[in-house]
RONUMAR-933801 format. One record per atom (N, C-alpha, C): residue in three letters; x negated, y, z. Coordinates in steps of 0.2 Angstrom, whole numbers, padded with zeros to 4 digits, always signed. Layout:
! residues N
ALAXYZ/...
This chain:
! residues 332
MET+0012-0073+0155/MET+0008-0070+0151/MET+0012-0064+0149/LEU+0010-0058+0149/LEU+0014-0052+0146/LEU+0013-0053+0138/ALA+0019-0052+0134/ALA+0019-0051+0127/ALA+0014-0045+0125/LYS+0012-0046+0119/LYS+0007-0040+0116/LYS+0012-0036+0111/ASP+0012-0030+0112/ASP+0015-0025+0107/ASP+0010-0025+0100/ILE+0014-0026+0094/ILE+0010-0027+0088/ILE+0013-0021+0083/GLY+0009-0020+0079/GLY+0011-0015+0074/GLY+0010-0019+0067/ILE+0013-0019+0062/ILE+0012-0021+0056/ILE+0013-0017+0051/ASP+0008-0016+0046/ASP+0008-0013+0039/ASP+0009-0017+0034/LEU+0016-0019+0032/LEU+0017-0025+0028/LEU+0017-0021+0020/GLY+0012-0022+0018/GLY+0010-0018+0012/GLY+0011-0023+0006/THR+0013-0020+0000/THR+0013-0025-0006/THR+0006-0029-0007/ALA+0001-0025-0006/ALA-0005-0029-0008/ALA-0008-0032-0002/ASN-0008-0029+0004/ASN-0011-0031+0010/ASN-0007-0031+0016/VAL-0008-0036+0021/VAL-0004-0034+0027/VAL-0009-0033+0033/LEU-0009-0028+0037/LEU-0013-0027+0041/LEU-0010-0026+0049/ILE-0013-0029+0054/ILE-0009-0030+0060/ILE-0014-0027+0065/TYR-0011-0024+0070/TYR-0013-0020+0075/TYR-0011-0023+0082/ILE-0015-0025+0087/ILE-0012-0027+0094/ILE-0014-0022+0098/LYS-0009-0020+0102/LYS-0011-0015+0107/LYS-0015-0016+0112/GLY-0020-0012+0113/GLY-0026-0013+0117/GLY-0032-0017+0115/GLN-0031-0019+0109/GLN-0036-0024+0104/GLN-0039-0020+0098/GLY-0034-0017+0095/GLY-0035-0013+0089/GLY-0033-0018+0083/ILE-0036-0016+0077/ILE-0033-0020+0071/ILE-0036-0027+0071/VAL-0032-0031+0072/VAL-0035-0040+0072/VAL-0034-0043+0065/LEU-0031-0040+0060/LEU-0030-0045+0053/LEU-0029-0039+0048/ASN-0032-0041+0043/ASN-0031-0036+0037/ASN-0033-0043+0032/GLU-0026-0044+0029/GLU-0027-0050+0023/GLU-0022-0049+0018/PRO-0023-0052+0012/PRO-0018-0051+0005/PRO-0012-0053+0007/SER-0007-0050+0004/SER+0000-0052+0004/SER+0001-0058-0001/ILE-0002-0063+0000/ILE-0002-0069-0005/ILE+0001-0076-0002/VAL+0004-0079-0003/VAL+0006-0085-0001/VAL+0005-0091-0007/ALA+0001-0096-0005/ALA+0000-0102-0010/ALA+0005-0107-0008/ILE+0009-0110-0013/ILE+0013-0115-0011/ILE+0013-0120-0016/ASP+0014-0127-0014/ASP+0015-0133-0019/ASP+0022-0132-0022/THR+0022-0132-0027/THR+0029-0130-0031/THR+0033-0138-0032/GLU+0029-0143-0030/GLU+0033-0150-0030/GLU+0036-0152-0023/THR+0032-0151-0018/THR+0035-0152-0011/THR+0037-0146-0007/LYS+0037-0139-0012/LYS+0039-0133-0008/LYS+0035-0131-0002/SER+0029-0135-0001/SER+0026-0134+0006/SER+0021-0128+0005/VAL+0019-0124+0010/VAL+0014-0120+0010/VAL+0008-0122+0011/ILE+0003-0121+0006/ILE-0004-0122+0007/ILE-0009-0119+0011/THR-0008-0112+0008/THR-0012-0108+0012/THR-0009-0101+0013/VAL-0011-0096+0016/VAL-0009-0089+0016/VAL-0014-0084+0017/GLY-0013-0077+0014/GLY-0019-0072+0015/GLY-0024-0073+0010/GLN-0030-0072+0013/GLN-0037-0072+0009/GLN-0038-0078+0005/GLU-0037-0084+0009/GLU-0038-0090+0005/GLU-0033-0091-0002/ALA-0027-0089+0000/ALA-0022-0089-0005/ALA-0024-0084-0011/ASN-0026-0079-0009/ASN-0030-0073-0014/ASN-0035-0076-0019/GLU-0038-0080-0017/GLU-0045-0083-0021/GLU-0041-0087-0025/MET-0036-0091-0025/MET-0033-0094-0029/MET-0029-0091-0036/VAL-0027-0085-0034/VAL-0024-0082-0040/VAL-0027-0082-0047/GLY-0024-0086-0051/GLY-0026-0086-0058/GLY-0030-0092-0059/ARG-0030-0096-0053/ARG-0036-0101-0054/ARG-0033-0108-0051/THR-0025-0108-0050/THR-0023-0114-0048/THR-0021-0119-0053/PRO-0020-0124-0051/PRO-0017-0132-0055/PRO-0010-0129-0056/GLY-0007-0133-0060/GLY+0001-0131-0062/GLY+0005-0132-0056/LYS+0005-0136-0051/LYS+0009-0138-0046/LYS+0008-0133-0039/VAL+0002-0128-0040/VAL+0000-0124-0035/VAL+0003-0117-0038/LYS+0007-0113-0034/LYS+0007-0106-0037/LYS+0006-0101-0031/ALA+0003-0096-0033/ALA+0002-0090-0028/ALA+0007-0085-0029/ILE+0010-0085-0024/ILE+0016-0080-0024/ILE+0014-0073-0019/LYS+0017-0067-0022/LYS+0016-0060-0018/LYS+0023-0059-0017/PRO+0024-0060-0010/PRO+0032-0060-0009/PRO+0035-0054-0008/MET+0029-0048-0008/MET+0032-0041-0008/MET+0031-0037-0015/LYS+0035-0033-0016/LYS+0035-0030-0024/LYS+0038-0022-0021/ASP+0034-0017-0024/ASP+0035-0011-0023/ASP+0037-0009-0015/GLY+0033-0012-0012/GLY+0035-0010-0005/GLY+0040-0013+0000/VAL+0044-0017-0004/VAL+0050-0020-0001/VAL+0050-0028-0003/ILE+0053-0032+0001/ILE+0053-0039+0001/ILE+0056-0041-0005/ALA+0052-0045-0009/ALA+0057-0048-0015/ALA+0058-0055-0015/ASP+0054-0058-0010/ASP+0055-0065-0007/ASP+0056-0066-0001/PHE+0062-0066+0002/PHE+0064-0066+0009/PHE+0060-0072+0013/GLU+0061-0078+0010/GLU+0059-0085+0014/GLU+0051-0084+0014/ILE+0048-0083+0008/ILE+0041-0082+0008/ILE+0037-0076+0013/THR+0041-0071+0013/THR+0038-0066+0017/THR+0039-0068+0025/GLU+0043-0072+0027/GLU+0045-0075+0033/GLU+0040-0079+0035/ILE+0039-0083+0030/ILE+0033-0089+0032/ILE+0026-0085+0031/MET+0025-0079+0028/MET+0018-0077+0028/MET+0017-0073+0035/LEU+0022-0069+0037/LEU+0022-0065+0043/LEU+0021-0070+0049/ASN+0025-0076+0049/ASN+0024-0080+0055/ASN+0017-0084+0054/SER+0014-0085+0049/SER+0007-0088+0049/SER+0002-0082+0052/PHE+0003-0076+0050/PHE-0002-0072+0052/PHE-0001-0069+0059/ILE+0005-0070+0062/ILE+0006-0069+0069/ILE+0005-0076+0073/LYS+0004-0081+0071/LYS+0002-0086+0074/LYS-0007-0086+0074/LYS-0009-0084+0068/LYS-0016-0082+0068/LYS-0019-0078+0073/ILE-0016-0073+0075/ILE-0018-0069+0079/ILE-0016-0070+0087/LYS-0011-0075+0086/LYS-0010-0078+0094/LYS-0006-0072+0098/ALA-0002-0069+0094/ALA+0002-0062+0098/ALA+0009-0065+0102/LYS+0010-0071+0100/LYS+0016-0073+0104/LYS+0015-0080+0107/SER+0018-0083+0113/SER+0018-0089+0116/SER+0023-0092+0118/LEU+0024-0097+0120/LEU+0029-0100+0123/LEU+0034-0096+0128/PHE+0030-0092+0131/PHE+0033-0089+0137/PHE+0035-0080+0135/SER+0033-0078+0130/SER+0032-0072+0128/SER+0035-0070+0120/ARG+0037-0065+0120/ARG+0038-0062+0113/ARG+0036-0055+0112/PRO+0034-0053+0108/PRO+0031-0047+0107/PRO+0035-0041+0104/ARG+0035-0035+0105/ARG+0038-0030+0102/ARG+0034-0029+0096/ILE+0038-0027+0090/ILE+0034-0027+0085/ILE+0037-0020+0080/LEU+0031-0016+0079/LEU+0033-0010+0074/LEU+0031-0011+0068/ILE+0035-0010+0063/ILE+0034-0012+0056/ILE+0036-0005+0052/CYS+0033-0005+0046/CYS+0032+0001+0042/CYS+0036-0001+0035/CYS+0040+0004+0033/CYS+0042+0003+0026/CYS+0042+0010+0022/PRO+0042+0011+0016/PRO+0042+0015+0012/PRO+0048+0020+0013/THR+0047+0025+0012/THR+0053+0031+0012/THR+0058+0030+0007/ASN+0063+0032+0008/ASN+0069+0031+0002/ASN+0071+0023+0001/ILE+0070+0019+0003/ILE+0072+0012+0003/ILE+0079+0011+0006/THR+0083+0007+0002/THR+0090+0006+0005/THR+0091+0002+0011/PRO+0097+0004+0015/PRO+0098+0001+0020/PRO+0098-0006+0021/VAL+0099-0010+0015/VAL+0098-0017+0014/VAL+0092-0018+0014/GLU+0087-0015+0011/GLU+0080-0016+0011/GLU+0078-0016+0018/LYS+0079-0011+0021/LYS+0076-0010+0028/LYS+0079-0016+0032/ASN+0084-0018+0032/ASN+0087-0024+0036/ASN+0083-0030+0035/ALA+0081-0031+0028/ALA+0078-0037+0025/ALA+0072-0037+0029/ILE+0069-0031+0030/ILE+0061-0030+0033/ILE+0062-0032+0041/LYS+0067-0029+0044/LYS+0069-0030+0052/LYS+0070-0038+0054/GLU+0075-0040+0048/GLU+0075-0048+0050/GLU+0070-0052+0049/ALA+0066-0051+0044/ALA+0060-0055+0042/ALA+0056-0054+0049/ALA+0055-0049+0051/ALA+0051-0047+0058/ALA+0055-0050+0064/GLU+0060-0050+0064/GLU+0064-0053+0071/GLU+0065-0060+0071/ARG+0064-0064+0064/ARG+0064-0071+0064/ARG+0056-0074+0065/THR+0052-0070+0066/THR+0045-0073+0068/THR+0045-0073+0076/GLY+0051-0071+0079/GLY+0052-0072+0086/GLY+0050-0066+0090/ALA+0051-0060+0088/ALA+0050-0053+0091/ALA+0055-0051+0096/ARG+0053-0049+0101/ARG+0058-0046+0106/ARG+0063-0041+0104/LYS+0060-0036+0100/LYS+0063-0031+0098/LYS+0058-0028+0092/VAL+0062-0026+0088/VAL+0058-0023+0081/VAL+0060-0016+0079/TYR+0055-0012+0078/TYR+0055-0005+0077/TYR+0054-0005+0069/ILE+0056+0000+0066/ILE+0056+0001+0059/ILE+0053+0010+0058/GLU+0048+0011+0055/GLU+0046+0017+0054/GLU+0044+0019+0047/GLU+0045+0025+0045/GLU+0043+0027+0039/GLU+0036+0026+0037/GLU+0033+0024+0031/GLU+0025+0023+0030/GLU+0022+0030+0031/PRO+0024+0035+0026/PRO+0021+0041+0027/PRO+0020+0045+0034/LYS+0026+0045+0038/LYS+0026+0047+0045/LYS+0020+0043+0049/VAL+0019+0037+0049/VAL+0015+0033+0053/VAL+0008+0034+0049/ALA+0007+0034+0043/ALA+0000+0037+0040/ALA-0002+0043+0043/ALA+0002+0047+0043/ALA+0001+0055+0045/ALA-0002+0055+0052/ILE+0002+0051+0056/ILE-0001+0051+0064/ILE-0008+0045+0064/GLY-0009+0042+0060/GLY-0014+0037+0059/GLY-0020+0042+0056/ALA-0018+0047+0052/ALA-0025+0051+0050/ALA-0025+0056+0055/GLY-0023+0056+0061/GLY-0024+0062+0065/GLY-0020+0068+0065/MET-0014+0068+0061/MET-0010+0074+0060/MET-0006+0075+0067/ASP-0006+0081+0070/ASP+0000+0082+0074/ASP+0006+0084+0072/ILE+0011+0079+0071/ILE+0016+0081+0067/ILE+0023+0083+0073/SER+0021+0086+0079/SER+0025+0087+0084/SER+0027+0094+0083/LYS+0023+0097+0081/LYS+0023+0105+0081/LYS+0028+0108+0075/PRO+0031+0113+0076/PRO+0035+0116+0071/PRO+0030+0120+0064/GLN+0026+0115+0062/GLN+0022+0116+0057/GLN+0022+0110+0051/ALA+0021+0112+0045/ALA+0021+0108+0039/ALA+0015+0104+0040/ASN+0015+0097+0039/ASN+0011+0092+0038/ASN+0012+0088+0032/MET+0007+0088+0027/MET+0010+0083+0021/MET+0005+0078+0019/VAL+0008+0073+0018/VAL+0003+0067+0016/VAL+0005+0064+0010/LEU+0001+0060+0006/LEU+0002+0058+0000/LEU-0002+0051+0002/ASP+0003+0046+0001/ASP+0000+0038+0004/ASP+0002+0034-0002/ILE-0004+0033-0007/ILE-0004+0029-0011/ILE-0006+0022-0010/GLY-0001+0018-0009/GLY-0003+0011-0008/GLY-0003+0006-0014/GLY-0001-0001-0013/GLY-0002-0005-0018/GLY+0005-0005-0022/GLY+0011-0005-0019/GLY+0016-0005-0023/GLY+0020+0002-0024/THR+0020+0007-0019/THR+0023+0013-0019/THR+0018+0019-0018/THR+0018+0024-0019/THR+0016+0031-0018/THR+0022+0035-0013/ASP+0021+0036-0007/ASP+0025+0039-0003/ASP+0022+0046-0002/ILE+0026+0051-0003/ILE+0024+0057-0002/ILE+0029+0061+0004/ALA+0027+0064+0010/ALA+0032+0066+0013/ALA+0029+0073+0017/ILE+0033+0078+0019/ILE+0031+0084+0022/ILE+0035+0083+0029/LEU+0031+0083+0034/LEU+0033+0082+0041/LEU+0032+0088+0046/SER+0037+0088+0050/SER+0038+0094+0056/SER+0042+0091+0061/LEU+0040+0094+0067/LEU+0043+0092+0073/LEU+0046+0085+0074/ASN+0040+0080+0073/ASN+0042+0073+0072/ASN+0046+0070+0067/GLY+0047+0073+0062/GLY+0052+0070+0057/GLY+0050+0072+0051/ILE+0053+0069+0045/ILE+0052+0070+0038/ILE+0057+0076+0035/VAL+0054+0081+0033/VAL+0057+0087+0031/VAL+0060+0086+0023/SER+0054+0083+0020/SER+0057+0080+0013/SER+0052+0075+0011/SER+0054+0071+0006/SER+0049+0065+0004/SER+0052+0061-0003/SER+0048+0058-0005/SER+0049+0054-0011/SER+0045+0048-0011/SER+0047+0043-0014/SER+0044+0037-0014/SER+0044+0034-0022/ILE+0040+0033-0025/ILE+0040+0031-0032/ILE+0035+0024-0033/LYS+0038+0021-0038/LYS+0034+0013-0039/LYS+0028+0014-0044/VAL+0024+0019-0042/VAL+0018+0020-0045/VAL+0013+0020-0041/ALA+0008+0015-0041/ALA+0002+0016-0035/ALA-0002+0010-0038/GLY-0007+0008-0034/GLY-0012+0003-0035/GLY-0011-0003-0040/ASN-0006-0006-0038/ASN-0004-0011-0043/ASN-0002-0009-0051/THR+0002-0004-0051/THR+0003+0000-0057/THR-0003+0002-0061/PHE-0009+0003-0058/PHE-0015+0006-0061/PHE-0019+0000-0064/ASP-0018-0006-0060/ASP-0020-0013-0063/ASP-0016-0014-0069/GLN-0010-0014-0070/GLN-0006-0016-0076/GLN-0008-0011-0080/ASP-0009-0005-0080/ASP-0011-0001-0085/ASP-0017-0003-0088/ILE-0022-0005-0084/ILE-0028-0008-0087/ILE-0027-0013-0091/ILE-0023-0017-0089/ILE-0022-0024-0092/ILE-0019-0023-0099/LYS-0013-0018-0098/LYS-0009-0017-0105/LYS-0014-0013-0111/TYR-0018-0009-0108/TYR-0022-0005-0113/TYR-0026-0010-0117/ILE-0031-0015-0113/ILE-0034-0019-0115/ILE-0031-0024-0120/LYS-0026-0026-0119/LYS-0021-0030-0121/LYS-0020-0028-0129/GLU-0017-0021-0128/GLU-0014-0018-0136/GLU-0020-0017-0140/LYS-0026-0013-0136/LYS-0031-0010-0139/LYS-0037-0016-0143/TYR-0039-0022-0139/TYR-0043-0027-0140/TYR-0041-0033-0142/LYS-0034-0033-0140/LYS-0031-0040-0141/LYS-0034-0045-0137/LEU-0036-0044-0131/LEU-0039-0047-0125/LEU-0035-0046-0120/LEU-0034-0053-0117/LEU-0029-0054-0111/LEU-0034-0055-0103/ILE-0034-0051-0100/ILE-0037-0050-0093/ILE-0033-0051-0087/GLY-0035-0055-0081/GLY-0032-0056-0077/GLY-0032-0050-0071/GLU-0028-0049-0066/GLU-0027-0045-0061/GLU-0032-0042-0058/LYS-0036-0048-0054/LYS-0042-0048-0052/LYS-0048-0043-0056/THR-0048-0044-0062/THR-0053-0042-0067/THR-0051-0035-0067/ALA-0045-0034-0068/ALA-0042-0025-0069/ALA-0044-0023-0062/GLU-0042-0025-0056/GLU-0044-0022-0050/GLU-0050-0020-0049/ASP-0055-0025-0052/ASP-0062-0023-0051/ASP-0065-0018-0055/ILE-0062-0018-0062/ILE-0063-0012-0065/ILE-0061-0005-0062/LYS-0054-0006-0059/LYS-0052+0000-0056/LYS-0057+0003-0050/ILE-0059-0002-0046/ILE-0063+0000-0040/ILE-0069+0002-0042/ASN-0073-0002-0046/ASN-0080-0001-0047/ASN-0081+0003-0054/PHE-0078+0005-0058/PHE-0080+0008-0064/PHE-0077+0015-0066/ILE-0070+0016-0064/ILE-0067+0021-0066/ILE-0068+0027-0063/ASP-0069+0032-0067/ASP-0070+0040-0064/ASP-0066+0045-0068/LEU-0061+0046-0064/LEU-0055+0051-0066/LEU-0058+0058-0068/GLU-0063+0061-0065/GLU-0064+0067-0065/GLU-0070+0069-0071/LYS-0074+0064-0071/LYS-0080+0064-0076/LYS-0082+0058-0079/PRO-0077+0056-0083/PRO-0078+0050-0087/PRO-0083+0050-0091/SER-0086+0045-0093/SER-0092+0046-0098/SER-0090+0041-0104/LYS-0091+0044-0110/LYS-0090+0041-0116/LYS-0095+0036-0118/LYS-0102+0037-0113/LYS-0107+0032-0115/LYS-0107+0027-0111/GLU-0104+0028-0105/GLU-0104+0023-0098/GLU-0099+0017-0100/LYS-0102+0011-0100/LYS-0098+0006-0103/LYS-0097+0000-0098/VAL-0092-0005-0098/VAL-0092-0011-0093/VAL-0090-0017-0099/GLU-0094-0022-0097/GLU-0092-0028-0100/GLU-0085-0031-0097/VAL-0081-0032-0101/VAL-0074-0035-0099/VAL-0073-0042-0101/LYS-0072-0047-0097/LYS-0071-0054-0100/LYS-0064-0057-0099/GLY-0061-0060-0104/GLY-0054-0062-0104/GLY-0053-0067-0110/ARG-0047-0068-0112/ARG-0045-0072-0117/ARG-0043-0069-0123/ASP-0046-0070-0129/ASP-0045-0066-0135/ASP-0037-0070-0137/LEU-0032-0064-0139/LEU-0026-0067-0140/LEU-0025-0070-0147/ILE-0030-0068-0152/ILE-0029-0071-0158/ILE-0032-0078-0159/THR-0038-0078-0156/THR-0042-0085-0157/THR-0040-0089-0151/GLY-0038-0087-0146/GLY-0036-0091-0140/GLY-0043-0093-0135/LEU-0048-0091-0137/LEU-0055-0092-0135/LEU-0057-0087-0130/PRO-0061-0089-0125/PRO-0064-0083-0121/PRO-0068-0079-0126/SER-0068-0073-0121/SER-0072-0068-0126/SER-0074-0061-0121/ILE-0079-0058-0123/ILE-0081-0052-0120/ILE-0082-0045-0124/ILE-0077-0040-0121/ILE-0078-0033-0124/ILE-0083-0029-0121/GLU-0083-0022-0124/GLU-0086-0018-0120/GLU-0081-0010-0119/ILE-0079-0007-0114/ILE-0075-0003-0114/ILE-0078+0004-0110/THR-0076+0010-0112/THR-0080+0016-0108/THR-0075+0019-0103/GLN-0078+0023-0100/GLN-0075+0025-0094/GLN-0069+0031-0098/ASP-0070+0033-0103/ASP-0066+0038-0105/ASP-0059+0034-0108/GLU-0059+0028-0110/GLU-0055+0025-0113/GLU-0050+0023-0107/LEU-0053+0021-0101/LEU-0049+0019-0095/LEU-0044+0024-0093/ASN-0048+0031-0092/ASN-0044+0037-0091/ASN-0037+0038-0096/THR-0038+0035-0101/THR-0032+0037-0106/THR-0026+0031-0103/ALA-0029+0026-0101/ALA-0025+0021-0099/ALA-0021+0023-0094/LEU-0024+0025-0088/LEU-0021+0028-0082/LEU-0018+0035-0082/GLU-0018+0038-0087/GLU-0015+0045-0087/GLU-0008+0046-0085/GLU-0005+0042-0089/GLU+0004+0042-0087/GLU+0004+0042-0081/SER+0002+0037-0077/SER+0004+0035-0070/SER+0001+0040-0065/ILE-0005+0043-0066/ILE-0008+0049-0063/ILE-0002+0055-0064/ASN-0001+0056-0068/ASN+0004+0061-0070/ASN+0010+0060-0067/LYS+0013+0054-0065/LYS+0020+0053-0063/LYS+0019+0055-0055/ILE+0013+0053-0052/ILE+0011+0054-0046/ILE+0011+0062-0044/ILE+0008+0066-0048/ILE+0007+0073-0047/ILE+0014+0075-0048/LYS+0018+0074-0053/LYS+0025+0077-0054/LYS+0029+0074-0048/ALA+0029+0068-0045/ALA+0032+0068-0040/ALA+0031+0072-0034/THR+0023+0074-0032/THR+0022+0078-0026/THR+0024+0085-0028/VAL+0024+0087-0035/VAL+0027+0095-0037/VAL+0034+0094-0035/ASN+0038+0090-0036/ASN+0047+0088-0035/ASN+0046+0090-0027/VAL+0043+0087-0023/VAL+0043+0087-0016/VAL+0041+0094-0012/LEU+0036+0097-0016/LEU+0034+0104-0014/LEU+0039+0108-0015/GLU+0044+0108-0021/GLU+0048+0112-0023/GLU+0054+0112-0018/GLN+0054+0106-0014/GLN+0061+0107-0010/GLN+0059+0109-0003/THR+0053+0112-0003/THR+0051+0114+0004/THR+0052+0122+0005/SER+0053+0124+0011/SER+0054+0130+0012/SER+0048+0134+0012/PRO+0048+0142+0011/PRO+0043+0146+0011/PRO+0038+0144+0016/GLU+0041+0144+0022/GLU+0037+0145+0028/GLU+0033+0138+0028/LEU+0037+0133+0027/LEU+0032+0126+0026/LEU+0027+0126+0022/SER+0030+0129+0015/SER+0025+0129+0009/SER+0018+0133+0011/ALA+0019+0138+0015/ALA+0012+0143+0017/ALA+0009+0138+0022/ASP+0011+0135+0026/ASP+0007+0130+0031/ASP+0003+0124+0026/ILE+0007+0121+0021/ILE+0002+0117+0016/ILE-0002+0120+0013/VAL-0002+0126+0010/VAL-0007+0130+0007/VAL-0013+0131+0011/GLU-0012+0132+0017/GLU-0016+0132+0023/GLU-0021+0126+0025/LYS-0017+0122+0025/LYS-0019+0115+0029/LYS-0020+0110+0023/GLY-0018+0111+0018/GLY-0020+0105+0013/GLY-0014+0099+0012/ILE-0016+0094+0008/ILE-0012+0088+0009/ILE-0017+0083+0010/ILE-0015+0078+0015/ILE-0020+0072+0016/ILE-0018+0067+0012/ILE-0023+0063+0009/ILE-0021+0058+0005/ILE-0023+0052+0008/THR-0019+0047+0008/THR-0021+0040+0012/THR-0019+0034+0007/GLY-0022+0029+0009/GLY-0019+0022+0005/GLY-0025+0020+0001/GLY-0025+0014-0001/GLY-0031+0012-0006/GLY-0031+0015-0011/GLY-0025+0018-0015/GLY-0026+0021-0021/GLY-0029+0028-0021/ALA-0029+0031-0015/ALA-0032+0037-0013/ALA-0040+0037-0015/LEU-0043+0032-0015/LEU-0050+0031-0016/LEU-0053+0029-0023/LEU-0047+0030-0027/LEU-0049+0029-0035/LEU-0054+0036-0037/LYS-0059+0034-0039/LYS-0064+0039-0040/LYS-0062+0045-0043/GLY-0064+0051-0042/GLY-0060+0057-0045/GLY-0053+0060-0044/LEU-0050+0055-0041/LEU-0042+0057-0040/LEU-0041+0063-0036/GLN-0044+0063-0030/GLN-0044+0069-0025/GLN-0046+0075-0029/ASN-0050+0077-0034/ASN-0051+0083-0036/ASN-0046+0084-0042/ILE-0044+0079-0046/ILE-0038+0079-0051/ILE-0032+0082-0047/LEU-0030+0079-0042/LEU-0024+0082-0037/LEU-0025+0089-0036/GLU-0030+0090-0035/GLU-0033+0098-0032/GLU-0032+0103-0037/ASN-0034+0100-0043/ASN-0033+0105-0049/ASN-0026+0106-0051/ASN-0024+0100-0050/ASN-0016+0101-0053/ASN-0011+0104-0048/LEU-0011+0103-0041/LEU-0007+0106-0037/LEU-0008+0112-0033/LYS-0015+0115-0035/LYS-0018+0121-0032/LYS-0018+0121-0025/VAL-0019+0116-0022/VAL-0018+0116-0014/VAL-0024+0111-0012/PRO-0028+0113-0006/PRO-0034+0109-0004/PRO-0030+0101-0004/ILE-0034+0095-0006/ILE-0034+0090-0005/ILE-0038+0086-0001/LEU-0037+0084+0006/LEU-0041+0081+0010/LEU-0039+0074+0011/MET-0046+0070+0010/MET-0045+0062+0011/MET-0047+0060+0018/ALA-0041+0056+0021/ALA-0040+0054+0027/ALA-0048+0051+0028/ALA-0049+0050+0035/ALA-0055+0047+0037/ALA-0056+0039+0036/SER-0050+0037+0036/SER-0049+0029+0035/SER-0043+0028+0031/PRO-0044+0029+0023/PRO-0037+0028+0019/PRO-0033+0022+0020/LEU-0037+0016+0020/LEU-0035+0009+0020/LEU-0032+0008+0026/THR-0033+0011+0033/THR-0031+0007+0039/THR-0026+0014+0042/CYS-0025+0020+0039/CYS-0022+0024+0043/CYS-0014+0022+0045/VAL-0010+0018+0041/VAL-0004+0017+0042/VAL-0004+0013+0049/VAL-0009+0006+0049/VAL-0008+0002+0055/VAL-0011+0005+0061/GLU-0016+0011+0060/GLU-0019+0014+0065/GLU-0012+0019+0068/GLY-0009+0021+0063/GLY-0003+0025+0065/GLY+0002+0021+0071/THR+0002+0014+0068/THR+0008+0011+0072/THR+0004+0010+0080/GLY-0003+0009+0080/GLY-0006+0009+0086/GLY-0004+0015+0092/ILE-0004+0020+0089/ILE-0004+0026+0092/ILE+0004+0027+0094/LEU+0008+0025+0089/LEU+0015+0025+0092/LEU+0017+0020+0097/LEU+0014+0014+0098/LEU+0015+0009+0102/LEU+0013+0012+0108/ASP+0009+0016+0109/ASP+0006+0019+0115/ASP+0011+0024+0118/ASN+0016+0026+0112/ASN+0020+0032+0115/ASN+0029+0027+0113/ILE+0030+0022+0116/ILE+0036+0019+0116/ILE+0041+0024+0116/LYS+0041+0028+0121/LYS+0048+0032+0122/LYS+0048+0037+0116/LEU+0043+0039+0113/LEU+0044+0043+0106/LEU+0046+0039+0100/LEU+0045+0033+0101/LEU+0047+0028+0096/LEU+0054+0026+0097/GLU+0056+0024+0102/GLU+0064+0024+0104/GLU+0068+0029+0102/GLU+0065+0035+0103/GLU+0069+0041+0102/GLU+0070+0042+0093/SER+0065+0040+0089/SER+0066+0040+0082/SER+0070+0034+0080/GLN+0072+0029+0082/GLN+0076+0025+0080/GLN+0082+0027+0079/TYR+0086+0024+0074/TYR+0093+0026+0073/TYR+0097+0020+0070/
């Protein structure tokens, strides 16, 4: 049996896997639940995610990816192995070629760690590509021409900003401010103002279902449940959209500033292309309500949402796997 080429979006929040000829076959949280006494793995992915904040003392839910790079090499390897077994991408007689994505501006050591983790799953060959380039391809951009294409990829651990032309990155930046940062901003704000401790899942739910960056209401309220830091007892508070915008303001401004810095490094010719074509936003963070218009108002260029922001990167790996020659040429 011939090995299947696979593309992996190894994200801080989620792992997505694409099999050539089949499409996206896996989309699960980047979490591993382990027994701290026996050091054995209990479960990986969605089942492990359901245990976050709810495990007994000896069970620990670990997120092995931090800020787009491997924080725990051993656990990442276990997670990848588990996912690859789950999709049956390798057999006794075949080893797949794997294309795996990483943020821009990571160190060679961090890039090697990602490559080694993929190689140790039994890959025949491992290709590494930068995430915004793959996101741009997955979003349907033609980056082969001598024209500027700009992508702003707001993931879980990093926001990657890149201007692409002639199949390469002209200028780029990667900052450790993204979806997970927004969650932490919400947790911190509620903790400091209301002395209420909430979990990451509660913060994420507020971010996805309640926040409106563009038209926040002072009257619209949401109930938030957590633990009162003074009494130690379960408690409920109400918080407005307007307050939550204050919580996220600093992080949103950092993304805007990083995008401006990349634009400032660009030649006038490429800048003219961006003014005409706009910036494509991808990643889960791009779905934050009102963010598209906030970016457009601050950057003074059109901001376009990718058709499928959450899967752009992994869909881009599929397109590149269909063009192995182009992939070979881009490796160094």
